[in-house]
C-alpha positions in Angstrom: -6.5 21.0 43.2 -4.6 18.0 41.8 -7.7 16.4 40.1 -8.1 19.9 38.3 -4.7 19.9 37.0 -4.7 16.3 35.8 -7.9 16.7 33.9 -6.6 19.8 32.3 -3.5 18.0 31.2 -5.6 15.4 29.8 -7.7 17.7 28.1 -4.8 19.5 26.5 -3.3 16.4 25.5 -6.6 15.2 24.1 -6.9 18.3 22.2 -3.6 18.1 20.5 -4.0 14.7 19.5 -7.4 15.8 17.7 -5.7 18.8 16.0 -2.8 16.5 14.7 -5.0 13.9 13.5 -7.4 16.2 12.0 -4.5 17.9 10.1 -3.5 14.6 8.7 -6.9 13.9 7.5 -7.4 17.2 6.2 -4.0 17.0 4.0 -5.3 13.5 3.1 -8.3 14.7 1.3 -6.8 17.8 -0.2 -6.2 17.5 -4.0 -2.4 17.1 -3.6 -3.3 14.3 -1.0 -5.8 12.5 -3.4 -3.0 12.9 -6.0 -0.4 11.1 -3.8 -2.7 8.4 -2.9 -3.7 7.8 -6.6 0.2 7.9 -7.4 0.7 5.2 -4.6 -1.9 3.0 -5.8 -0.7 3.3 -9.4 2.7 2.2 -8.5 1.5 -0.6 -6.1 -0.9 -2.0 -9.0 2.3 -1.6 -11.6 4.4 -3.5 -9.4 1.7 -6.3 -8.5 1.1 -6.4 -12.4 4.8 -6.9 -13.2 5.1 -9.6 -10.7 2.0 -11.3 -12.2 3.4 -11.1 -15.5 6.9 -12.5 -14.6 5.5 -15.6 -12.7 3.1 -16.3 -15.4 6.0 -16.2 -18.2 8.1 -18.2 -15.8 5.4 -21.0 -15.3 4.5 -20.8 -19.1 8.3 -21.6 -20.0 8.5 -24.4 -17.5 5.4 -25.9 -18.7 6.5 -25.6 -22.4 9.9 -27.3 -21.6 7.9 -30.2 -19.8 5.4 -30.6 -22.9 8.6 -30.6 -25.1 10.4 -33.2 -23.2 7.4 -35.3 -22.8 6.5 -35.1 -26.6 10.0 -35.5 -27.8 10.1 -32.2 -29.8 13.5 -31.1 -28.5 15.0 -33.6 -31.1 
C-alpha cells in the first residue's frame, strides 16, 4: 500500500511539472511571447552596439592623442 501511495505522489508531481513547463513553452511560442523575445533581443543588441561604439570612440580618441603627441601636432 505504501508503494502505491508513493508512486501515485510521484505521478502527480511529474504531471504538475509537465503541465507547468508545457504552459511556459506554450506561452513562449505564442505571438505575444515571440514579440517579447524579439524585443528582448533588440534591447540586448542595442545595448551591445552602444557599448561597442563607446569603446571604439574611446580607443580612437586615445590613439589620436598618442599620434598627435608623437608627431608634435599639438603645438
